[in-house]
ChimeraX commands (.cxc) that place a marker at each C-alpha (Angstrom):
marker #1 position -13.38,-24.06,2.49 radius 0.5
marker #1 position -13.81,-27.04,0.29 radius 0.5
marker #1 position -11.15,-27.34,-2.37 radius 0.5
marker #1 position -13.40,-28.80,-5.06 radius 0.5
marker #1 position -16.37,-26.49,-4.67 radius 0.5
marker #1 position -17.66,-25.20,-7.97 radius 0.5
marker #1 position -17.49,-21.48,-8.71 radius 0.5
marker #1 position -21.29,-21.35,-8.83 radius 0.5
marker #1 position -21.31,-22.30,-5.13 radius 0.5
marker #1 position -19.44,-19.10,-4.24 radius 0.5
marker #1 position -21.32,-16.52,-2.20 radius 0.5
marker #1 position -20.79,-12.96,-1.02 radius 0.5
marker #1 position -23.09,-12.58,2.01 radius 0.5
marker #1 position -21.84,-9.17,3.16 radius 0.5
marker #1 position -19.66,-7.63,0.44 radius 0.5
marker #1 position -21.24,-8.26,-2.96 radius 0.5
marker #1 position -18.86,-9.18,-5.75 radius 0.5
marker #1 position -15.74,-9.49,-3.61 radius 0.5
marker #1 position -14.22,-12.00,-1.21 radius 0.5
marker #1 position -16.03,-15.06,-2.51 radius 0.5
marker #1 position -16.56,-17.82,0.02 radius 0.5
marker #1 position -17.48,-21.44,-0.56 radius 0.5
marker #1 position -19.65,-23.79,1.47 radius 0.5
marker #1 position -17.61,-25.68,4.06 radius 0.5
marker #1 position -18.87,-28.70,5.97 radius 0.5
marker #1 position -17.30,-30.61,8.84 radius 0.5
marker #1 position -14.53,-28.06,9.43 radius 0.5
marker #1 position -12.88,-26.76,12.58 radius 0.5
marker #1 position -12.53,-23.19,13.81 radius 0.5
marker #1 position -15.54,-21.61,12.14 radius 0.5
marker #1 position -16.20,-18.03,13.29 radius 0.5
marker #1 position -17.76,-17.97,16.75 radius 0.5
marker #1 position -20.74,-15.60,17.07 radius 0.5
marker #1 position -20.08,-15.29,20.82 radius 0.5
marker #1 position -16.70,-13.60,20.20 radius 0.5
marker #1 position -15.94,-9.99,19.36 radius 0.5
marker #1 position -13.71,-10.02,16.29 radius 0.5
marker #1 position -11.29,-7.10,16.35 radius 0.5
marker #1 position -8.81,-7.72,13.55 radius 0.5
marker #1 position -6.16,-5.59,11.86 radius 0.5
marker #1 position -5.07,-6.51,8.35 radius 0.5
marker #1 position -1.63,-5.35,7.27 radius 0.5
marker #1 position -1.79,-4.88,3.49 radius 0.5
marker #1 position 1.58,-4.36,1.81 radius 0.5
marker #1 position 1.39,-6.17,-1.51 radius 0.5
marker #1 position -0.07,-4.81,-4.72 radius 0.5
marker #1 position -1.76,-6.68,-7.53 radius 0.5
marker #1 position 0.57,-8.06,-10.19 radius 0.5
marker #1 position -1.30,-5.92,-12.75 radius 0.5
marker #1 position -2.47,-2.35,-12.05 radius 0.5
marker #1 position -5.78,-3.19,-13.74 radius 0.5
marker #1 position -6.57,-5.93,-11.20 radius 0.5
marker #1 position -8.04,-5.73,-7.71 radius 0.5
marker #1 position -5.47,-5.99,-4.95 radius 0.5
marker #1 position -5.78,-9.62,-3.76 radius 0.5
marker #1 position -4.96,-8.61,-0.17 radius 0.5
marker #1 position -7.99,-6.29,-0.10 radius 0.5
marker #1 position -10.14,-9.05,-1.59 radius 0.5
marker #1 position -8.91,-11.25,1.26 radius 0.5
marker #1 position -10.28,-8.72,3.76 radius 0.5
marker #1 position -13.64,-8.94,1.98 radius 0.5
marker #1 position -13.44,-12.75,2.22 radius 0.5
marker #1 position -12.89,-12.46,5.98 radius 0.5
marker #1 position -15.91,-10.16,6.35 radius 0.5
marker #1 position -17.99,-12.57,4.25 radius 0.5
marker #1 position -16.83,-15.57,6.31 radius 0.5
marker #1 position -17.85,-13.79,9.50 radius 0.5
marker #1 position -21.19,-12.75,8.04 radius 0.5
marker #1 position -21.97,-16.27,6.84 radius 0.5
marker #1 position -21.48,-17.45,10.43 radius 0.5
marker #1 position -23.70,-14.78,11.94 radius 0.5
marker #1 position -20.82,-12.60,13.15 radius 0.5
marker #1 position -21.30,-8.88,12.52 radius 0.5
marker #1 position -18.34,-6.84,13.81 radius 0.5
marker #1 position -18.97,-3.32,15.03 radius 0.5
marker #1 position -17.92,-0.33,12.95 radius 0.5
marker #1 position -14.12,-0.11,13.12 radius 0.5
marker #1 position -13.55,-3.55,14.63 radius 0.5
marker #1 position -11.91,-4.59,11.38 radius 0.5
marker #1 position -9.08,-2.28,10.33 radius 0.5
marker #1 position -7.04,-2.35,7.14 radius 0.5
marker #1 position -3.60,-0.72,7.37 radius 0.5
marker #1 position -2.10,-0.12,3.94 radius 0.5
marker #1 position 1.54,0.70,3.23 radius 0.5
marker #1 position 4.42,-0.23,0.95 radius 0.5
marker #1 position 3.64,-1.31,-2.62 radius 0.5
marker #1 position -0.09,-1.55,-1.80 radius 0.5
marker #1 position -0.35,2.20,-1.12 radius 0.5
marker #1 position -1.72,3.20,-4.56 radius 0.5
marker #1 position -4.71,0.92,-3.92 radius 0.5
marker #1 position -6.36,3.77,-2.00 radius 0.5
marker #1 position -5.93,6.48,-4.63 radius 0.5
marker #1 position -8.91,8.35,-6.02 radius 0.5
marker #1 position -9.88,7.28,-9.52 radius 0.5
marker #1 position -8.43,10.49,-10.96 radius 0.5
marker #1 position -5.09,10.07,-9.18 radius 0.5
marker #1 position -4.88,6.38,-10.10 radius 0.5
marker #1 position -5.70,7.21,-13.73 radius 0.5
marker #1 position -2.96,9.86,-13.81 radius 0.5
marker #1 position -0.42,7.43,-12.37 radius 0.5
marker #1 position -1.36,4.16,-14.10 radius 0.5
marker #1 position -3.49,5.23,-17.09 radius 0.5
marker #1 position -6.41,3.08,-15.96 radius 0.5
marker #1 position -9.29,3.32,-13.49 radius 0.5
marker #1 position -8.56,2.26,-9.93 radius 0.5
marker #1 position -9.81,-1.35,-9.80 radius 0.5
marker #1 position -9.79,-1.14,-5.99 radius 0.5
marker #1 position -12.07,1.89,-5.61 radius 0.5
marker #1 position -15.35,-0.03,-5.48 radius 0.5
marker #1 position -13.89,-2.65,-3.14 radius 0.5
marker #1 position -12.50,-0.04,-0.73 radius 0.5
marker #1 position -15.90,1.69,-0.70 radius 0.5
marker #1 position -17.67,-1.65,-0.12 radius 0.5
marker #1 position -15.33,-2.49,2.76 radius 0.5
marker #1 position -16.03,0.90,4.32 radius 0.5
marker #1 position -19.78,0.43,3.82 radius 0.5
marker #1 position -19.46,-2.89,5.70 radius 0.5
marker #1 position -17.84,-1.10,8.66 radius 0.5
marker #1 position -14.19,-1.76,7.85 radius 0.5
marker #1 position -11.88,1.14,8.71 radius 0.5
marker #1 position -9.28,1.75,5.99 radius 0.5
marker #1 position -5.98,3.44,6.92 radius 0.5
marker #1 position -2.87,4.38,4.98 radius 0.5
marker #1 position 0.62,5.22,6.22 radius 0.5
marker #1 position 1.73,8.85,5.77 radius 0.5
marker #1 position 5.31,7.70,5.24 radius 0.5
marker #1 position 4.20,5.39,2.44 radius 0.5
marker #1 position 2.37,8.31,0.84 radius 0.5
marker #1 position 5.46,10.50,1.09 radius 0.5
marker #1 position 7.81,7.79,-0.19 radius 0.5
marker #1 position 5.59,7.24,-3.22 radius 0.5
marker #1 position 5.04,10.97,-3.78 radius 0.5
marker #1 position 1.30,10.72,-3.26 radius 0.5
marker #1 position -0.45,13.91,-2.15 radius 0.5
marker #1 position -3.06,13.76,0.60 radius 0.5
marker #1 position -5.63,15.08,-1.88 radius 0.5
marker #1 position -5.09,11.93,-3.99 radius 0.5
marker #1 position -6.27,9.63,-1.18 radius 0.5
marker #1 position -9.78,8.23,-1.58 radius 0.5
marker #1 position -12.64,9.53,0.54 radius 0.5
marker #1 position -12.89,8.28,4.12 radius 0.5
marker #1 position -9.43,6.64,4.12 radius 0.5
marker #1 position -7.66,7.64,7.34 radius 0.5
marker #1 position -4.07,8.85,6.97 radius 0.5
marker #1 position -2.05,7.61,9.95 radius 0.5
marker #1 position 1.37,8.82,11.00 radius 0.5
marker #1 position 2.92,5.40,10.37 radius 0.5
marker #1 position 1.66,1.89,9.67 radius 0.5
marker #1 position 3.95,0.44,12.31 radius 0.5
marker #1 position 2.60,2.67,15.09 radius 0.5
marker #1 position -0.99,1.98,14.06 radius 0.5
marker #1 position -0.38,-1.78,13.99 radius 0.5
marker #1 position 1.44,-1.74,17.33 radius 0.5
marker #1 position -1.28,0.36,18.97 radius 0.5
marker #1 position -4.07,-1.85,17.69 radius 0.5
marker #1 position -2.31,-5.02,18.86 radius 0.5
marker #1 position -1.68,-3.52,22.30 radius 0.5
marker #1 position -5.41,-2.70,22.46 radius 0.5
marker #1 position -6.36,-6.30,21.65 radius 0.5
marker #1 position -6.69,-6.48,17.86 radius 0.5
marker #1 position -5.49,-9.68,16.20 radius 0.5
marker #1 position -3.06,-9.10,13.32 radius 0.5
marker #1 position -3.35,-10.74,9.92 radius 0.5
marker #1 position -0.43,-9.89,7.63 radius 0.5
marker #1 position -0.09,-10.56,3.97 radius 0.5
marker link #1:1,2 radius 0.2
marker link #1:2,3 radius 0.2
marker link #1:3,4 radius 0.2
marker link #1:4,5 radius 0.2
marker link #1:5,6 radius 0.2
marker link #1:6,7 radius 0.2
marker link #1:7,8 radius 0.2
marker link #1:8,9 radius 0.2
marker link #1:9,10 radius 0.2
marker link #1:10,11 radius 0.2
marker link #1:11,12 radius 0.2
marker link #1:12,13 radius 0.2
marker link #1:13,14 radius 0.2
marker link #1:14,15 radius 0.2
marker link #1:15,16 radius 0.2
marker link #1:16,17 radius 0.2
marker link #1:17,18 radius 0.2
marker link #1:18,19 radius 0.2
marker link #1:19,20 radius 0.2
marker link #1:20,21 radius 0.2
marker link #1:21,22 radius 0.2
marker link #1:22,23 radius 0.2
marker link #1:23,24 radius 0.2
marker link #1:24,25 radius 0.2
marker link #1:25,26 radius 0.2
marker link #1:26,27 radius 0.2
marker link #1:27,28 radius 0.2
marker link #1:28,29 radius 0.2
marker link #1:29,30 radius 0.2
marker link #1:30,31 radius 0.2
marker link #1:31,32 radius 0.2
marker link #1:32,33 radius 0.2
marker link #1:33,34 radius 0.2
marker link #1:34,35 radius 0.2
marker link #1:35,36 radius 0.2
marker link #1:36,37 radius 0.2
marker link #1:37,38 radius 0.2
marker link #1:38,39 radius 0.2
marker link #1:39,40 radius 0.2
marker link #1:40,41 radius 0.2
marker link #1:41,42 radius 0.2
marker link #1:42,43 radius 0.2
marker link #1:43,44 radius 0.2
marker link #1:44,45 radius 0.2
marker link #1:45,46 radius 0.2
marker link #1:46,47 radius 0.2
marker link #1:47,48 radius 0.2
marker link #1:48,49 radius 0.2
marker link #1:49,50 radius 0.2
marker link #1:50,51 radius 0.2
marker link #1:51,52 radius 0.2
marker link #1:52,53 radius 0.2
marker link #1:53,54 radius 0.2
marker link #1:54,55 radius 0.2
marker link #1:55,56 radius 0.2
marker link #1:56,57 radius 0.2
marker link #1:57,58 radius 0.2
marker link #1:58,59 radius 0.2
marker link #1:59,60 radius 0.2
marker link #1:60,61 radius 0.2
marker link #1:61,62 radius 0.2
marker link #1:62,63 radius 0.2
marker link #1:63,64 radius 0.2
marker link #1:64,65 radius 0.2
marker link #1:65,66 radius 0.2
marker link #1:66,67 radius 0.2
marker link #1:67,68 radius 0.2
marker link #1:68,69 radius 0.2
marker link #1:69,70 radius 0.2
marker link #1:70,71 radius 0.2
marker link #1:71,72 radius 0.2
marker link #1:72,73 radius 0.2
marker link #1:73,74 radius 0.2
marker link #1:74,75 radius 0.2
marker link #1:75,76 radius 0.2
marker link #1:76,77 radius 0.2
marker link #1:77,78 radius 0.2
marker link #1:78,79 radius 0.2
marker link #1:79,80 radius 0.2
marker link #1:80,81 radius 0.2
marker link #1:81,82 radius 0.2
marker link #1:82,83 radius 0.2
marker link #1:83,84 radius 0.2
marker link #1:84,85 radius 0.2
marker link #1:85,86 radius 0.2
marker link #1:86,87 radius 0.2
marker link #1:87,88 radius 0.2
marker link #1:88,89 radius 0.2
marker link #1:89,90 radius 0.2
marker link #1:90,91 radius 0.2
marker link #1:91,92 radius 0.2
marker link #1:92,93 radius 0.2
marker link #1:93,94 radius 0.2
marker link #1:94,95 radius 0.2
marker link #1:95,96 radius 0.2
marker link #1:96,97 radius 0.2
marker link #1:97,98 radius 0.2
marker link #1:98,99 radius 0.2
marker link #1:99,100 radius 0.2
marker link #1:100,101 radius 0.2
marker link #1:101,102 radius 0.2
marker link #1:102,103 radius 0.2
marker link #1:103,104 radius 0.2
marker link #1:104,105 radius 0.2
marker link #1:105,106 radius 0.2
marker link #1:106,107 radius 0.2
marker link #1:107,108 radius 0.2
marker link #1:108,109 radius 0.2
marker link #1:109,110 radius 0.2
marker link #1:110,111 radius 0.2
marker link #1:111,112 radius 0.2
marker link #1:112,113 radius 0.2
marker link #1:113,114 radius 0.2
marker link #1:114,115 radius 0.2
marker link #1:115,116 radius 0.2
marker link #1:116,117 radius 0.2
marker link #1:117,118 radius 0.2
marker link #1:118,119 radius 0.2
marker link #1:119,120 radius 0.2
marker link #1:120,121 radius 0.2
marker link #1:121,122 radius 0.2
marker link #1:122,123 radius 0.2
marker link #1:123,124 radius 0.2
marker link #1:124,125 radius 0.2
marker link #1:125,126 radius 0.2
marker link #1:126,127 radius 0.2
marker link #1:127,128 radius 0.2
marker link #1:128,129 radius 0.2
marker link #1:129,130 radius 0.2
marker link #1:130,131 radius 0.2
marker link #1:131,132 radius 0.2
marker link #1:132,133 radius 0.2
marker link #1:133,134 radius 0.2
marker link #1:134,135 radius 0.2
marker link #1:135,136 radius 0.2
marker link #1:136,137 radius 0.2
marker link #1:137,138 radius 0.2
marker link #1:138,139 radius 0.2
marker link #1:139,140 radius 0.2
marker link #1:140,141 radius 0.2
marker link #1:141,142 radius 0.2
marker link #1:142,143 radius 0.2
marker link #1:143,144 radius 0.2
marker link #1:144,145 radius 0.2
marker link #1:145,146 radius 0.2
marker link #1:146,147 radius 0.2
marker link #1:147,148 radius 0.2
marker link #1:148,149 radius 0.2
marker link #1:149,150 radius 0.2
marker link #1:150,151 radius 0.2
marker link #1:151,152 radius 0.2
marker link #1:152,153 radius 0.2
marker link #1:153,154 radius 0.2
marker link #1:154,155 radius 0.2
marker link #1:155,156 radius 0.2
marker link #1:156,157 radius 0.2
marker link #1:157,158 radius 0.2
marker link #1:158,159 radius 0.2
marker link #1:159,160 radius 0.2
marker link #1:160,161 radius 0.2
marker link #1:161,162 radius 0.2
marker link #1:162,163 radius 0.2
marker link #1:163,164 radius 0.2
marker link #1:164,165 radius 0.2
view
């Protein structure tokens, strides 16, 4: 990405409104349309304010947009988000988020947009238990896994690249 690109140059080729990308010229390691991108994102951090979108989830949208801008369209489930730790409330239903934080879930639309783009969203059952979050409070189509660490290990052993942060 170019550091001085103006905000008006930002685009969202796959996930509208999230994961803005900028034009980049004369750069190395652009996405390669001949490769199959199978990537697991480990999302552990929350936003600094409960009214803001989780920046780690926005980063996943940026990755999807970067791929899309280069003509790469991963298959359903080739990009996996594994959420645990402080990021866990990001996947709450609006009602559950409202009850906990007294505001709408700012991540709900982004999570739905990621899923619409073929991203598989998972949450750790231990993280849910540790934060006293009931299964019924988890947003629609979010997969509850036994543990983030087993999911991440399994995906890596099956060939997924890991991006943490």
